[in-house]
N, C-alpha and C positions, 0 to 999 in steps of 0.2 A: 504494500500500500504506500502510496506517495504521501498522503496526509493521514495521520492517525487521529482517532476520535478525541483523545485528551488534548490534542494540539489546537482544536477548533476555536475555543474561546480566546486563546492567545493570538491566533491568526486574525480573528475578527477584530480584536482590540487594536492590533498592530495596523490593520488596514484603516480603521477609523482614525487613528492617530496620524498616520501618514497623510490621509486625506485632509485632515484639519491643518496639519503643518504645511501643506502645499500652498495654503493661502488662496486656493481657488474654490474651496468647498465650504459651504455652511450647512448646518444641520437644523432645519426649521422646526423639527419635532424633537430635538435633543439628540445628542450623540449616543446615549444609551439605547434609544429606539433603533438607531441605525446599526449599532453593534449587534443587537438582538436579531435583526433581519439578516445581517451578514452571517452570523452564526448559523442560522437556520438554513441558509442557502449552501454554505460550505459543508455543513453536516449532511445535507441531502446528497451532495456530491460524494462525500466520503462513504456514506451508506450504500450508494449506488455501486461504487467500486467494490465494496465488501460483498454485495450480492453477486457481482460478477466473479469474484474470487471464490465464493462459496459454490457457485454453480460449476466453476472449473474443477474444484476439488471433488465434487460429487461425480462429475463425468470421469475424471481420472480414476477415482476409487472403483467405480462401476466397471470401467474398462480393465483395470488391473485384476479385479475379482473374476471377470469373465475369461481373461487370458493372461495369467501371471507371467508366462514365458515371454510374452511380447515386451514386457517391461524389464526383463532380466538385465540387459546391458544398455539401459537408457538413462541419460541424465534427467532426473525427474524435475529439477528446477527449470531446465531449459524447456522441457515439454510443457510444464505449467505455464511458462511465459508465452509460448507459442499458442497454446489453447486459450489462455486468457485474452491474448491479442485478438484471436478470431471471434470469441464470444463478445468482446467489447465492440468490435467492428459491427457485428450483427445488431447490437443494441444501440449503436450510435454514440458510444462512449469513447472519448479520445484518451488513450493511455500515454501518449507522448507528452512529457511534462510541459514543454513550452506551449504546445497547441491546446492542451487541457487548461492551463492557466489563462491563456488568451481568451478561450471561450468562457471560462468562469468569470473572468474580469468583465467581459462584455455583458454577461448576464447580470452580474452584480450592479453595474452602472445602470442598466435598463430598469431593474427591479427597484433599486433605491430611488431613482428618478420618478418612476411611475407611482410609487407609494409616497412621494413627496418627502422622503427622508433626507435627501440631499438637494442642494441647489448650487448651481455653478453657472458661470458665464463664458466658459471656454468650450472647445470642442470635446465631444464625448471621448474621443481617442486619447486626449490628454489625461482625463480622469481614469480611463481604462488602463493606461500605462502606469499610473501611480499604483493602482491596485495590483497589476501584474508584477511590478517591481517589489511591492510589499510581500507578495506570496513567495517570489523567488528568493528574496533576501531572508525571509524567515526560515525557509527550508535550508538555505545554505548555512546560516548561522546555527541552526539546530544541529546540522550534521557536524559542524565544527565542535559544538558543545559535546555531542556524543563521542566524537573521536578523542577529545581531550579527556573525557571520563575514562574511556578504555585505556588510554595511555597512563593515566594516574593509577588505575587499578592494576596494570601490569607491574608497576613499581610500588605497590602497596606493601606496607611493612610486614604483613603476614600473608601467605598465599590464601586466596579465596577460591572456592570451587564454583565455577560458573553454573548458574541455575539454582544454587542453594539459596535458602532464605537470607543468610548473611550477605551473600553476594548481591542479591536483589536490593536489600536495604542500603548497603553501601553505594551501589550504583545509583539508586534513587536520590539519595542525599547529595552525592557529588553532581549528579545531573541537574538537580534544581539549582545548586550553586553556580554551575556553569551557565545555565539559562539566565539567571539573574545577572551574572557578570556581563553577559552579552545584551542585556536589556530586553530579553524575550518574555520575561514574566515580571 
């Protein structure tokens, strides 16, 4: 998944703040109403991708159950990606990051404008680009935060077993610190 469900509120807030800081956008019904709408739209997008991934897993499981030898020497991750791409295409869901964010940003501008949650006097494209850049920036900074946490955990004073409760707790604590440091929460 490109965006995970727990990230949605942070992304929505980041988009609203970036729109406000652009100097082009005002929020006639308040920034909190706009954030709520952005959250709902982004969450719908995330849930749609999850449905596609669930459908992909079901198909793979069924095929593997019917013919286990067919999957004997296959890279399951690669097969998953190919099948997900095909299902997404059938459903009209774009899985390419830049194209998906472009579509999502356009949809957000249209919905926020139609519901009179934002007002601006510049081209729609300018507002769409602000939203697009917010999405890209958030995910890039989030990846940097995650990588920094993995690096710290490699050099942790005592070895932690990946997947253990202790590992998860340490990861979560360090992850939140890194997100704060990067201004993502």
